[in-house]
Backbone as XML, in Angstrom:
<?xml version="1.0"?>
<chain id="A" units="angstrom">
  <residue number="1" name="MET">
    <atom name="N" x="19.486" y="-16.661" z="-27.033"/>
    <atom name="CA" x="19.980" y="-15.462" z="-26.431"/>
    <atom name="C" x="20.471" y="-15.818" z="-24.973"/>
  </residue>
  <residue number="2" name="LEU">
    <atom name="N" x="19.603" y="-16.574" z="-24.271"/>
    <atom name="CA" x="19.751" y="-16.844" z="-23.000"/>
    <atom name="C" x="21.045" y="-17.946" z="-22.633"/>
  </residue>
  <residue number="3" name="ARG">
    <atom name="N" x="21.238" y="-18.673" z="-23.772"/>
    <atom name="CA" x="22.487" y="-19.611" z="-23.694"/>
    <atom name="C" x="23.691" y="-18.591" z="-23.865"/>
  </residue>
  <residue number="4" name="LEU">
    <atom name="N" x="23.646" y="-17.732" z="-24.676"/>
    <atom name="CA" x="24.820" y="-16.832" z="-24.919"/>
    <atom name="C" x="25.100" y="-15.965" z="-23.748"/>
  </residue>
  <residue number="5" name="THR">
    <atom name="N" x="24.149" y="-15.400" z="-22.998"/>
    <atom name="CA" x="24.395" y="-14.667" z="-21.824"/>
    <atom name="C" x="24.767" y="-15.559" z="-20.692"/>
  </residue>
  <residue number="6" name="LEU">
    <atom name="N" x="24.337" y="-16.995" z="-20.593"/>
    <atom name="CA" x="24.692" y="-17.761" z="-19.517"/>
    <atom name="C" x="26.159" y="-18.164" z="-19.657"/>
  </residue>
  <residue number="7" name="ARG">
    <atom name="N" x="26.709" y="-18.223" z="-20.975"/>
    <atom name="CA" x="28.185" y="-18.523" z="-21.158"/>
    <atom name="C" x="28.868" y="-17.341" z="-20.568"/>
  </residue>
  <residue number="8" name="ILE">
    <atom name="N" x="28.538" y="-16.076" z="-20.746"/>
    <atom name="CA" x="29.331" y="-14.958" z="-20.287"/>
    <atom name="C" x="29.237" y="-14.790" z="-18.689"/>
  </residue>
  <residue number="9" name="LEU">
    <atom name="N" x="27.949" y="-14.763" z="-18.246"/>
    <atom name="CA" x="27.533" y="-14.481" z="-16.989"/>
    <atom name="C" x="27.642" y="-15.557" z="-15.980"/>
  </residue>
  <residue number="10" name="ARG">
    <atom name="N" x="27.448" y="-16.784" z="-16.443"/>
    <atom name="CA" x="27.509" y="-18.011" z="-15.446"/>
    <atom name="C" x="26.491" y="-17.918" z="-14.490"/>
  </residue>
  <residue number="11" name="ASN">
    <atom name="N" x="25.407" y="-17.357" z="-14.565"/>
    <atom name="CA" x="24.458" y="-17.164" z="-13.516"/>
    <atom name="C" x="23.104" y="-17.155" z="-14.074"/>
  </residue>
  <residue number="12" name="ARG">
    <atom name="N" x="22.095" y="-17.971" z="-13.970"/>
    <atom name="CA" x="20.835" y="-17.849" z="-14.574"/>
    <atom name="C" x="20.166" y="-16.592" z="-14.477"/>
  </residue>
  <residue number="13" name="GLU">
    <atom name="N" x="20.069" y="-16.056" z="-13.193"/>
    <atom name="CA" x="19.218" y="-14.887" z="-13.007"/>
    <atom name="C" x="19.969" y="-13.677" z="-13.736"/>
  </residue>
  <residue number="14" name="ASP">
    <atom name="N" x="21.099" y="-13.579" z="-13.517"/>
    <atom name="CA" x="21.820" y="-12.535" z="-14.349"/>
    <atom name="C" x="21.534" y="-12.599" z="-15.810"/>
  </residue>
  <residue number="15" name="ALA">
    <atom name="N" x="21.761" y="-13.792" z="-16.366"/>
    <atom name="CA" x="21.609" y="-14.019" z="-17.696"/>
    <atom name="C" x="20.140" y="-13.555" z="-18.348"/>
  </residue>
  <residue number="16" name="GLU">
    <atom name="N" x="19.090" y="-14.066" z="-17.457"/>
    <atom name="CA" x="17.718" y="-13.792" z="-17.760"/>
    <atom name="C" x="17.601" y="-12.055" z="-17.715"/>
  </residue>
  <residue number="17" name="ASP">
    <atom name="N" x="18.166" y="-11.605" z="-16.775"/>
    <atom name="CA" x="18.031" y="-9.920" z="-16.701"/>
    <atom name="C" x="18.690" y="-9.440" z="-17.785"/>
  </residue>
  <residue number="18" name="ALA">
    <atom name="N" x="19.825" y="-9.820" z="-18.274"/>
    <atom name="CA" x="20.479" y="-9.239" z="-19.377"/>
    <atom name="C" x="19.684" y="-9.347" z="-20.698"/>
  </residue>
  <residue number="19" name="VAL">
    <atom name="N" x="19.143" y="-10.564" z="-20.858"/>
    <atom name="CA" x="18.341" y="-10.866" z="-21.860"/>
    <atom name="C" x="17.179" y="-9.817" z="-22.062"/>
  </residue>
  <residue number="20" name="GLN">
    <atom name="N" x="16.388" y="-9.771" z="-20.833"/>
    <atom name="CA" x="15.301" y="-9.010" z="-20.692"/>
    <atom name="C" x="15.794" y="-7.493" z="-21.022"/>
  </residue>
  <residue number="21" name="THR">
    <atom name="N" x="16.821" y="-6.971" z="-20.533"/>
    <atom name="CA" x="17.277" y="-5.669" z="-20.752"/>
    <atom name="C" x="17.542" y="-5.515" z="-22.083"/>
  </residue>
  <residue number="22" name="ALA">
    <atom name="N" x="18.199" y="-6.541" z="-22.820"/>
    <atom name="CA" x="18.635" y="-6.439" z="-24.307"/>
    <atom name="C" x="17.455" y="-6.332" z="-25.039"/>
  </residue>
  <residue number="23" name="LEU">
    <atom name="N" x="16.344" y="-7.185" z="-24.784"/>
    <atom name="CA" x="15.120" y="-7.038" z="-25.588"/>
    <atom name="C" x="14.379" y="-5.765" z="-25.568"/>
  </residue>
  <residue number="24" name="LEU">
    <atom name="N" x="14.412" y="-5.123" z="-24.272"/>
    <atom name="CA" x="13.747" y="-3.903" z="-24.000"/>
    <atom name="C" x="14.485" y="-2.834" z="-24.817"/>
  </residue>
  <residue number="25" name="ASP">
    <atom name="N" x="15.947" y="-2.824" z="-24.967"/>
    <atom name="CA" x="16.751" y="-1.975" z="-25.574"/>
    <atom name="C" x="16.461" y="-2.171" z="-27.043"/>
  </residue>
  <residue number="26" name="ALA">
    <atom name="N" x="16.587" y="-3.224" z="-27.425"/>
    <atom name="CA" x="16.208" y="-3.523" z="-28.988"/>
    <atom name="C" x="14.855" y="-2.972" z="-29.458"/>
  </residue>
  <residue number="27" name="PHE">
    <atom name="N" x="13.767" y="-3.180" z="-28.580"/>
    <atom name="CA" x="12.433" y="-2.651" z="-28.954"/>
    <atom name="C" x="12.516" y="-1.221" z="-28.868"/>
  </residue>
  <residue number="28" name="ARG">
    <atom name="N" x="13.202" y="-0.568" z="-27.940"/>
    <atom name="CA" x="13.189" y="0.910" z="-27.784"/>
    <atom name="C" x="14.040" y="1.582" z="-28.975"/>
  </residue>
  <residue number="29" name="HIS">
    <atom name="N" x="14.911" y="0.813" z="-29.489"/>
    <atom name="CA" x="15.782" y="1.410" z="-30.455"/>
    <atom name="C" x="15.521" y="0.766" z="-31.836"/>
  </residue>
  <residue number="30" name="LEU">
    <atom name="N" x="14.302" y="0.067" z="-31.948"/>
    <atom name="CA" x="14.085" y="-0.556" z="-33.276"/>
    <atom name="C" x="14.414" y="0.240" z="-34.388"/>
  </residue>
  <residue number="31" name="ASP">
    <atom name="N" x="13.902" y="1.664" z="-34.364"/>
    <atom name="CA" x="13.968" y="2.503" z="-35.482"/>
    <atom name="C" x="15.447" y="2.939" z="-35.801"/>
  </residue>
  <residue number="32" name="THR">
    <atom name="N" x="16.459" y="2.467" z="-35.030"/>
    <atom name="CA" x="17.815" y="2.756" z="-35.300"/>
    <atom name="C" x="18.293" y="1.614" z="-36.284"/>
  </residue>
  <residue number="33" name="PHE">
    <atom name="N" x="17.615" y="0.500" z="-36.515"/>
    <atom name="CA" x="18.220" y="-0.688" z="-37.181"/>
    <atom name="C" x="18.227" y="-0.226" z="-38.569"/>
  </residue>
  <residue number="34" name="GLN">
    <atom name="N" x="19.320" y="-0.188" z="-39.308"/>
    <atom name="CA" x="19.681" y="0.260" z="-40.454"/>
    <atom name="C" x="19.784" y="-0.679" z="-41.652"/>
  </residue>
  <residue number="35" name="ARG">
    <atom name="N" x="19.594" y="-2.029" z="-41.243"/>
    <atom name="CA" x="19.392" y="-2.947" z="-42.374"/>
    <atom name="C" x="20.758" y="-3.224" z="-43.026"/>
  </residue>
  <residue number="36" name="ARG">
    <atom name="N" x="22.021" y="-2.780" z="-42.452"/>
    <atom name="CA" x="23.095" y="-3.080" z="-43.098"/>
    <atom name="C" x="23.723" y="-4.542" z="-42.872"/>
  </residue>
  <residue number="37" name="SER">
    <atom name="N" x="22.999" y="-5.115" z="-41.612"/>
    <atom name="CA" x="23.315" y="-6.582" z="-41.349"/>
    <atom name="C" x="22.056" y="-7.199" z="-41.000"/>
  </residue>
  <residue number="38" name="ARG">
    <atom name="N" x="22.109" y="-8.554" z="-40.773"/>
    <atom name="CA" x="20.902" y="-9.175" z="-40.451"/>
    <atom name="C" x="20.349" y="-8.782" z="-39.131"/>
  </residue>
  <residue number="39" name="PHE">
    <atom name="N" x="19.002" y="-8.845" z="-39.015"/>
    <atom name="CA" x="18.213" y="-8.350" z="-37.637"/>
    <atom name="C" x="18.801" y="-9.237" z="-36.623"/>
  </residue>
  <residue number="40" name="SER">
    <atom name="N" x="18.987" y="-10.625" z="-36.767"/>
    <atom name="CA" x="19.597" y="-11.233" z="-35.824"/>
    <atom name="C" x="21.020" y="-10.959" z="-35.319"/>
  </residue>
  <residue number="41" name="SER">
    <atom name="N" x="21.955" y="-10.406" z="-36.232"/>
    <atom name="CA" x="23.094" y="-10.119" z="-35.789"/>
    <atom name="C" x="22.990" y="-8.906" z="-35.014"/>
  </residue>
  <residue number="42" name="TRP">
    <atom name="N" x="22.132" y="-7.993" z="-35.302"/>
    <atom name="CA" x="22.016" y="-6.725" z="-34.507"/>
    <atom name="C" x="21.443" y="-6.955" z="-33.156"/>
  </residue>
  <residue number="43" name="ARG">
    <atom name="N" x="20.583" y="-7.928" z="-33.076"/>
    <atom name="CA" x="20.028" y="-8.209" z="-31.796"/>
    <atom name="C" x="20.952" y="-9.059" z="-31.022"/>
  </residue>
  <residue number="44" name="THR">
    <atom name="N" x="21.717" y="-9.753" z="-31.673"/>
    <atom name="CA" x="22.804" y="-10.462" z="-30.835"/>
    <atom name="C" x="23.684" y="-9.497" z="-30.161"/>
  </residue>
  <residue number="45" name="ARG">
    <atom name="N" x="24.244" y="-8.579" z="-30.932"/>
    <atom name="CA" x="25.203" y="-7.529" z="-30.481"/>
    <atom name="C" x="24.538" y="-6.811" z="-29.214"/>
  </residue>
  <residue number="46" name="ILE">
    <atom name="N" x="23.268" y="-6.429" z="-29.338"/>
    <atom name="CA" x="22.675" y="-5.832" z="-28.128"/>
    <atom name="C" x="22.697" y="-6.771" z="-27.068"/>
  </residue>
  <residue number="47" name="VAL">
    <atom name="N" x="22.296" y="-8.015" z="-27.295"/>
    <atom name="CA" x="22.299" y="-9.030" z="-26.159"/>
    <atom name="C" x="23.765" y="-9.103" z="-25.417"/>
  </residue>
  <residue number="48" name="LEU">
    <atom name="N" x="24.770" y="-9.135" z="-26.285"/>
    <atom name="CA" x="26.110" y="-9.274" z="-25.894"/>
    <atom name="C" x="26.567" y="-7.978" z="-25.054"/>
  </residue>
  <residue number="49" name="ASN">
    <atom name="N" x="26.097" y="-6.947" z="-25.624"/>
    <atom name="CA" x="26.409" y="-5.657" z="-24.787"/>
    <atom name="C" x="25.732" y="-5.672" z="-23.422"/>
  </residue>
  <residue number="50" name="ALA">
    <atom name="N" x="24.493" y="-6.109" z="-23.359"/>
    <atom name="CA" x="23.765" y="-5.978" z="-22.098"/>
    <atom name="C" x="24.338" y="-7.097" z="-21.190"/>
  </residue>
  <residue number="51" name="ALA">
    <atom name="N" x="24.923" y="-8.306" z="-21.717"/>
    <atom name="CA" x="25.645" y="-9.107" z="-20.846"/>
    <atom name="C" x="26.963" y="-8.702" z="-20.174"/>
  </residue>
  <residue number="52" name="PHE">
    <atom name="N" x="27.694" y="-7.901" z="-21.158"/>
    <atom name="CA" x="28.902" y="-7.402" z="-20.658"/>
    <atom name="C" x="28.888" y="-6.304" z="-19.752"/>
  </residue>
  <residue number="53" name="MET">
    <atom name="N" x="27.772" y="-5.491" z="-19.928"/>
    <atom name="CA" x="27.404" y="-4.383" z="-18.948"/>
    <atom name="C" x="26.942" y="-5.088" z="-17.591"/>
  </residue>
  <residue number="54" name="ARG">
    <atom name="N" x="26.187" y="-6.106" z="-17.678"/>
    <atom name="CA" x="25.939" y="-6.647" z="-16.516"/>
    <atom name="C" x="27.216" y="-7.423" z="-15.769"/>
  </residue>
  <residue number="55" name="LEU">
    <atom name="N" x="27.978" y="-8.001" z="-16.493"/>
    <atom name="CA" x="29.231" y="-8.477" z="-15.816"/>
    <atom name="C" x="30.159" y="-7.370" z="-15.264"/>
  </residue>
  <residue number="56" name="ARG">
    <atom name="N" x="30.301" y="-6.118" z="-16.057"/>
    <atom name="CA" x="31.058" y="-5.107" z="-15.463"/>
    <atom name="C" x="30.279" y="-4.574" z="-14.108"/>
  </residue>
  <residue number="57" name="SER">
    <atom name="N" x="29.094" y="-4.603" z="-14.005"/>
    <atom name="CA" x="28.366" y="-3.946" z="-12.799"/>
    <atom name="C" x="28.550" y="-5.009" z="-11.577"/>
  </residue>
  <residue number="58" name="THR">
    <atom name="N" x="28.532" y="-6.319" z="-12.006"/>
    <atom name="CA" x="28.665" y="-7.228" z="-10.769"/>
    <atom name="C" x="29.983" y="-7.430" z="-10.412"/>
  </residue>
  <residue number="59" name="ARG">
    <atom name="N" x="31.097" y="-7.038" z="-11.332"/>
    <atom name="CA" x="32.480" y="-7.004" z="-10.660"/>
    <atom name="C" x="32.655" y="-5.836" z="-9.892"/>
  </residue>
  <residue number="60" name="ARG">
    <atom name="N" x="32.033" y="-4.801" z="-9.916"/>
    <atom name="CA" x="32.324" y="-3.656" z="-9.125"/>
    <atom name="C" x="31.633" y="-3.760" z="-7.802"/>
  </residue>
  <residue number="61" name="LYS">
    <atom name="N" x="30.650" y="-4.621" z="-7.706"/>
    <atom name="CA" x="29.903" y="-4.934" z="-6.282"/>
    <atom name="C" x="29.642" y="-6.321" z="-6.282"/>
  </residue>
  <residue number="62" name="PRO">
    <atom name="N" x="30.639" y="-7.091" z="-5.686"/>
    <atom name="CA" x="30.564" y="-8.538" z="-5.579"/>
    <atom name="C" x="29.238" y="-8.910" z="-4.687"/>
  </residue>
  <residue number="63" name="GLU">
    <atom name="N" x="28.660" y="-9.880" z="-5.092"/>
    <atom name="CA" x="27.414" y="-10.483" z="-4.408"/>
    <atom name="C" x="27.778" y="-12.002" z="-3.891"/>
  </residue>
  <residue number="64" name="THR">
    <atom name="N" x="27.305" y="-12.190" z="-2.674"/>
    <atom name="CA" x="27.392" y="-13.524" z="-2.232"/>
    <atom name="C" x="26.102" y="-13.963" z="-1.680"/>
  </residue>
  <residue number="65" name="SER">
    <atom name="N" x="25.688" y="-15.121" z="-1.996"/>
    <atom name="CA" x="24.419" y="-15.562" z="-1.583"/>
    <atom name="C" x="24.490" y="-15.852" z="-0.208"/>
  </residue>
  <residue number="66" name="LEU">
    <atom name="N" x="23.429" y="-15.935" z="0.513"/>
    <atom name="CA" x="23.254" y="-16.151" z="2.027"/>
    <atom name="C" x="23.618" y="-17.732" z="2.240"/>
  </residue>
  <residue number="67" name="ASP">
    <atom name="N" x="23.200" y="-18.618" z="1.327"/>
    <atom name="CA" x="23.547" y="-20.093" z="1.537"/>
    <atom name="C" x="25.161" y="-20.242" z="1.657"/>
  </residue>
  <residue number="68" name="GLU">
    <atom name="N" x="25.932" y="-19.469" z="0.656"/>
    <atom name="CA" x="27.351" y="-19.675" z="0.647"/>
    <atom name="C" x="27.870" y="-19.193" z="2.032"/>
  </residue>
  <residue number="69" name="ILE">
    <atom name="N" x="27.351" y="-17.968" z="2.502"/>
    <atom name="CA" x="27.822" y="-17.527" z="3.943"/>
    <atom name="C" x="27.568" y="-18.390" z="4.882"/>
  </residue>
  <residue number="70" name="VAL">
    <atom name="N" x="26.501" y="-18.993" z="4.916"/>
    <atom name="CA" x="26.119" y="-19.947" z="6.031"/>
    <atom name="C" x="26.924" y="-21.211" z="6.027"/>
  </residue>
  <residue number="71" name="GLU">
    <atom name="N" x="27.199" y="-21.680" z="4.673"/>
    <atom name="CA" x="28.157" y="-22.819" z="4.466"/>
    <atom name="C" x="29.465" y="-22.601" z="4.863"/>
  </residue>
  <residue number="72" name="ARG">
    <atom name="N" x="29.983" y="-21.510" z="4.692"/>
    <atom name="CA" x="31.466" y="-21.044" z="5.024"/>
    <atom name="C" x="31.769" y="-20.957" z="6.457"/>
  </residue>
  <residue number="73" name="SER">
    <atom name="N" x="30.615" y="-20.388" z="7.201"/>
    <atom name="CA" x="30.940" y="-19.947" z="8.613"/>
    <atom name="C" x="29.761" y="-20.590" z="9.487"/>
  </residue>
  <residue number="74" name="THR">
    <atom name="N" x="30.115" y="-20.760" z="10.705"/>
    <atom name="CA" x="29.147" y="-21.158" z="11.741"/>
    <atom name="C" x="28.584" y="-20.033" z="12.457"/>
  </residue>
  <residue number="75" name="THR">
    <atom name="N" x="29.213" y="-18.923" z="12.459"/>
    <atom name="CA" x="28.708" y="-17.735" z="13.029"/>
    <atom name="C" x="28.552" y="-16.613" z="11.920"/>
  </residue>
  <residue number="76" name="VAL">
    <atom name="N" x="27.256" y="-16.290" z="11.819"/>
    <atom name="CA" x="26.958" y="-15.169" z="10.936"/>
    <atom name="C" x="26.440" y="-14.032" z="11.387"/>
  </residue>
  <residue number="77" name="ARG">
    <atom name="N" x="26.994" y="-12.791" z="11.213"/>
    <atom name="CA" x="26.433" y="-11.437" z="11.759"/>
    <atom name="C" x="26.225" y="-10.750" z="10.686"/>
  </residue>
  <residue number="78" name="PHE">
    <atom name="N" x="24.837" y="-10.079" z="10.851"/>
    <atom name="CA" x="24.445" y="-9.153" z="9.784"/>
    <atom name="C" x="24.198" y="-7.860" z="10.522"/>
  </residue>
  <residue number="79" name="GLU">
    <atom name="N" x="24.522" y="-6.862" z="9.828"/>
    <atom name="CA" x="24.360" y="-5.344" z="10.341"/>
    <atom name="C" x="23.220" y="-4.803" z="9.528"/>
  </residue>
  <residue number="80" name="VAL">
    <atom name="N" x="22.158" y="-4.317" z="10.048"/>
    <atom name="CA" x="21.011" y="-3.653" z="9.440"/>
    <atom name="C" x="21.249" y="-2.218" z="9.379"/>
  </residue>
  <residue number="81" name="VAL">
    <atom name="N" x="21.436" y="-1.603" z="8.233"/>
    <atom name="CA" x="21.756" y="-0.229" z="8.185"/>
    <atom name="C" x="20.361" y="0.418" z="7.820"/>
  </residue>
  <residue number="82" name="ASP">
    <atom name="N" x="20.145" y="1.511" z="8.626"/>
    <atom name="CA" x="18.777" y="2.381" z="8.357"/>
    <atom name="C" x="19.121" y="3.380" z="7.369"/>
  </residue>
  <residue number="83" name="GLY">
    <atom name="N" x="18.341" y="3.199" z="6.228"/>
    <atom name="CA" x="18.710" y="4.341" z="5.156"/>
    <atom name="C" x="17.853" y="5.412" z="5.240"/>
  </residue>
  <residue number="84" name="ARG">
    <atom name="N" x="16.954" y="5.619" z="6.273"/>
    <atom name="CA" x="16.285" y="6.777" z="6.411"/>
    <atom name="C" x="17.254" y="7.998" z="6.963"/>
  </residue>
  <residue number="85" name="ALA">
    <atom name="N" x="16.709" y="9.148" z="6.703"/>
    <atom name="CA" x="17.462" y="10.211" z="7.060"/>
    <atom name="C" x="17.309" y="10.330" z="8.739"/>
  </residue>
  <residue number="86" name="ASN">
    <atom name="N" x="18.304" y="10.845" z="9.364"/>
    <atom name="CA" x="18.245" y="11.159" z="10.782"/>
    <atom name="C" x="17.418" y="12.360" z="11.071"/>
  </residue>
  <residue number="87" name="PRO">
    <atom name="N" x="17.194" y="12.682" z="12.267"/>
    <atom name="CA" x="16.279" y="13.843" z="12.574"/>
    <atom name="C" x="16.909" y="15.168" z="12.050"/>
  </residue>
  <residue number="88" name="GLU">
    <atom name="N" x="18.175" y="15.072" z="12.263"/>
    <atom name="CA" x="18.842" y="16.435" z="11.983"/>
    <atom name="C" x="18.750" y="16.590" z="10.290"/>
  </residue>
  <residue number="89" name="GLN">
    <atom name="N" x="18.814" y="15.646" z="9.569"/>
    <atom name="CA" x="18.786" y="15.653" z="8.154"/>
    <atom name="C" x="17.458" y="16.081" z="7.818"/>
  </residue>
  <residue number="90" name="GLU">
    <atom name="N" x="16.393" y="15.448" z="8.493"/>
    <atom name="CA" x="15.091" y="15.651" z="8.086"/>
    <atom name="C" x="14.753" y="17.218" z="8.438"/>
  </residue>
  <residue number="91" name="CYS">
    <atom name="N" x="15.227" y="17.869" z="9.390"/>
    <atom name="CA" x="14.962" y="19.192" z="9.731"/>
    <atom name="C" x="15.598" y="20.062" z="8.763"/>
  </residue>
  <residue number="92" name="SER">
    <atom name="N" x="16.722" y="19.653" z="8.288"/>
    <atom name="CA" x="17.491" y="20.384" z="7.261"/>
    <atom name="C" x="16.775" y="20.519" z="6.086"/>
  </residue>
  <residue number="93" name="VAL">
    <atom name="N" x="16.285" y="19.535" z="5.721"/>
    <atom name="CA" x="15.245" y="19.331" z="4.415"/>
    <atom name="C" x="14.153" y="20.308" z="4.547"/>
  </residue>
  <residue number="94" name="LYS">
    <atom name="N" x="13.520" y="20.149" z="5.712"/>
    <atom name="CA" x="12.370" y="21.015" z="5.830"/>
    <atom name="C" x="12.659" y="22.435" z="5.870"/>
  </residue>
  <residue number="95" name="GLU">
    <atom name="N" x="13.694" y="22.849" z="6.437"/>
    <atom name="CA" x="14.259" y="24.163" z="6.295"/>
    <atom name="C" x="14.484" y="24.776" z="4.932"/>
  </residue>
  <residue number="96" name="VAL">
    <atom name="N" x="15.098" y="23.999" z="4.082"/>
    <atom name="CA" x="15.361" y="24.190" z="2.875"/>
    <atom name="C" x="14.157" y="24.297" z="1.977"/>
  </residue>
  <residue number="97" name="CYS">
    <atom name="N" x="13.095" y="23.416" z="2.169"/>
    <atom name="CA" x="11.885" y="23.688" z="1.657"/>
    <atom name="C" x="11.144" y="24.752" z="1.851"/>
  </residue>
  <residue number="98" name="VAL">
    <atom name="N" x="11.325" y="25.327" z="3.099"/>
    <atom name="CA" x="10.614" y="26.556" z="3.433"/>
    <atom name="C" x="11.250" y="27.586" z="2.793"/>
  </residue>
  <residue number="99" name="LEU">
    <atom name="N" x="12.465" y="27.637" z="2.806"/>
    <atom name="CA" x="13.343" y="28.727" z="2.132"/>
    <atom name="C" x="12.947" y="28.800" z="0.691"/>
  </residue>
  <residue number="100" name="VAL">
    <atom name="N" x="12.987" y="27.745" z="-0.143"/>
    <atom name="CA" x="12.612" y="27.684" z="-1.418"/>
    <atom name="C" x="11.195" y="28.119" z="-1.816"/>
  </residue>
  <residue number="101" name="ALA">
    <atom name="N" x="10.372" y="27.881" z="-0.901"/>
    <atom name="CA" x="8.779" y="28.189" z="-1.088"/>
    <atom name="C" x="8.677" y="29.772" z="-0.947"/>
  </residue>
  <residue number="102" name="LYS">
    <atom name="N" x="9.480" y="30.319" z="0.041"/>
    <atom name="CA" x="9.579" y="31.782" z="0.216"/>
    <atom name="C" x="10.180" y="32.428" z="-0.956"/>
  </residue>
  <residue number="103" name="ALA">
    <atom name="N" x="11.175" y="31.910" z="-1.538"/>
    <atom name="CA" x="11.937" y="32.396" z="-2.701"/>
    <atom name="C" x="11.018" y="32.461" z="-3.836"/>
  </residue>
  <residue number="104" name="LEU">
    <atom name="N" x="10.322" y="31.294" z="-3.923"/>
    <atom name="CA" x="9.373" y="31.086" z="-5.133"/>
    <atom name="C" x="8.110" y="32.118" z="-5.053"/>
  </residue>
  <residue number="105" name="ASP">
    <atom name="N" x="7.789" y="32.451" z="-3.719"/>
    <atom name="CA" x="6.681" y="33.267" z="-3.609"/>
    <atom name="C" x="7.082" y="34.828" z="-4.067"/>
  </residue>
  <residue number="106" name="ARG">
    <atom name="N" x="8.269" y="35.007" z="-3.897"/>
    <atom name="CA" x="8.763" y="36.399" z="-4.486"/>
    <atom name="C" x="9.003" y="36.555" z="-5.944"/>
  </residue>
  <residue number="107" name="LEU">
    <atom name="N" x="8.852" y="35.472" z="-6.635"/>
    <atom name="CA" x="9.034" y="35.549" z="-8.021"/>
    <atom name="C" x="7.746" y="36.114" z="-8.736"/>
  </residue>
  <residue number="108" name="ALA">
    <atom name="N" x="7.943" y="36.519" z="-9.958"/>
    <atom name="CA" x="6.875" y="37.203" z="-10.762"/>
    <atom name="C" x="6.019" y="35.923" z="-11.367"/>
  </residue>
  <residue number="109" name="PRO">
    <atom name="N" x="4.794" y="35.971" z="-11.656"/>
    <atom name="CA" x="4.105" y="34.882" z="-12.029"/>
    <atom name="C" x="4.674" y="34.251" z="-13.361"/>
  </residue>
  <residue number="110" name="LEU">
    <atom name="N" x="5.237" y="34.967" z="-14.216"/>
    <atom name="CA" x="5.697" y="34.290" z="-15.385"/>
    <atom name="C" x="6.827" y="33.443" z="-15.162"/>
  </residue>
  <residue number="111" name="TYR">
    <atom name="N" x="7.714" y="33.767" z="-14.100"/>
    <atom name="CA" x="8.821" y="33.071" z="-13.753"/>
    <atom name="C" x="8.502" y="31.777" z="-12.955"/>
  </residue>
  <residue number="112" name="LYS">
    <atom name="N" x="7.353" y="31.823" z="-12.281"/>
    <atom name="CA" x="6.857" y="30.745" z="-11.363"/>
    <atom name="C" x="6.337" y="29.758" z="-12.456"/>
  </residue>
  <residue number="113" name="GLN">
    <atom name="N" x="5.647" y="30.172" z="-13.446"/>
    <atom name="CA" x="5.196" y="29.275" z="-14.595"/>
    <atom name="C" x="6.247" y="28.556" z="-15.178"/>
  </residue>
  <residue number="114" name="VAL">
    <atom name="N" x="7.159" y="29.395" z="-15.554"/>
    <atom name="CA" x="8.388" y="28.778" z="-16.347"/>
    <atom name="C" x="9.137" y="27.688" z="-15.456"/>
  </residue>
  <residue number="115" name="LEU">
    <atom name="N" x="9.292" y="27.898" z="-14.178"/>
    <atom name="CA" x="9.813" y="26.893" z="-13.266"/>
    <atom name="C" x="8.998" y="25.534" z="-13.126"/>
  </residue>
  <residue number="116" name="HIS">
    <atom name="N" x="7.669" y="25.896" z="-13.078"/>
    <atom name="CA" x="6.671" y="24.808" z="-13.062"/>
    <atom name="C" x="6.711" y="24.072" z="-14.348"/>
  </residue>
  <residue number="117" name="MET">
    <atom name="N" x="6.694" y="24.661" z="-15.256"/>
    <atom name="CA" x="6.711" y="23.939" z="-16.732"/>
    <atom name="C" x="8.065" y="23.148" z="-16.781"/>
  </residue>
  <residue number="118" name="PHE">
    <atom name="N" x="9.195" y="23.600" z="-16.561"/>
    <atom name="CA" x="10.511" y="23.206" z="-16.516"/>
    <atom name="C" x="10.576" y="21.921" z="-15.630"/>
  </residue>
  <residue number="119" name="HIS">
    <atom name="N" x="10.184" y="21.988" z="-14.329"/>
    <atom name="CA" x="10.385" y="20.948" z="-13.236"/>
    <atom name="C" x="9.327" y="19.909" z="-13.087"/>
  </residue>
  <residue number="120" name="THR">
    <atom name="N" x="8.115" y="20.423" z="-13.341"/>
    <atom name="CA" x="6.926" y="19.551" z="-13.275"/>
    <atom name="C" x="6.554" y="18.942" z="-14.536"/>
  </residue>
  <residue number="121" name="GLN">
    <atom name="N" x="6.520" y="19.675" z="-15.661"/>
    <atom name="CA" x="5.977" y="19.183" z="-16.968"/>
    <atom name="C" x="7.117" y="18.775" z="-17.706"/>
  </residue>
  <residue number="122" name="GLU">
    <atom name="N" x="8.503" y="18.908" z="-17.323"/>
    <atom name="CA" x="9.674" y="18.647" z="-18.012"/>
    <atom name="C" x="9.802" y="19.287" z="-19.299"/>
  </residue>
  <residue number="123" name="LEU">
    <atom name="N" x="9.307" y="20.155" z="-19.515"/>
    <atom name="CA" x="9.410" y="21.082" z="-20.871"/>
    <atom name="C" x="10.631" y="21.622" z="-20.874"/>
  </residue>
  <residue number="124" name="PRO">
    <atom name="N" x="11.348" y="21.886" z="-22.090"/>
    <atom name="CA" x="12.712" y="22.699" z="-22.074"/>
    <atom name="C" x="12.670" y="24.046" z="-21.656"/>
  </residue>
  <residue number="125" name="ALA">
    <atom name="N" x="13.789" y="24.377" z="-21.082"/>
    <atom name="CA" x="13.817" y="25.777" z="-20.503"/>
    <atom name="C" x="14.176" y="26.792" z="-21.666"/>
  </residue>
  <residue number="126" name="LYS">
    <atom name="N" x="14.685" y="26.283" z="-22.734"/>
    <atom name="CA" x="15.188" y="27.237" z="-23.750"/>
    <atom name="C" x="13.971" y="27.473" z="-24.727"/>
  </residue>
  <residue number="127" name="ARG">
    <atom name="N" x="13.888" y="28.751" z="-24.985"/>
    <atom name="CA" x="12.687" y="29.106" z="-25.952"/>
    <atom name="C" x="12.857" y="28.455" z="-27.321"/>
  </residue>
  <residue number="128" name="GLN">
    <atom name="N" x="11.923" y="27.965" z="-27.743"/>
    <atom name="CA" x="11.852" y="27.386" z="-29.115"/>
    <atom name="C" x="11.614" y="28.509" z="-30.178"/>
  </residue>
  <residue number="129" name="HIS">
    <atom name="N" x="12.531" y="28.533" z="-31.214"/>
    <atom name="CA" x="12.320" y="29.602" z="-32.226"/>
    <atom name="C" x="11.326" y="28.829" z="-33.190"/>
  </residue>
  <residue number="130" name="GLU">
    <atom name="N" x="10.550" y="29.794" z="-33.730"/>
    <atom name="CA" x="9.600" y="29.292" z="-34.809"/>
    <atom name="C" x="10.237" y="29.542" z="-36.072"/>
  </residue>
  <residue number="131" name="SER">
    <atom name="N" x="10.093" y="28.616" z="-37.051"/>
    <atom name="CA" x="10.695" y="28.567" z="-38.367"/>
    <atom name="C" x="9.803" y="29.220" z="-39.466"/>
  </residue>
</chain>
């Protein structure tokens, strides 16, 4: 499996990641194997799909190693981007939280419980009909 992904991705780390992803996918979907083909063929198809998906994602966002950058250029500049919210965004988030909390306080207990079950416990919002 690793050799197969290496031929497609030409990068050992990406190939190892693709194989790991494929094995995890195969394990998760083992119950979907319908025995129309050999197990190894089914698993190989999953490995190929994982490799091609990895290839597509790396084409969208090209990556360059730091070693390559240093070798190509004598001056290297890096810009560090702070991913945290700025003070204005933090204030907006707090304001929204206060407004949502006030709105939730005005709800009837049944509706509060439904929202809690849907968002916290990830239960379906649709009522299940008994057969």
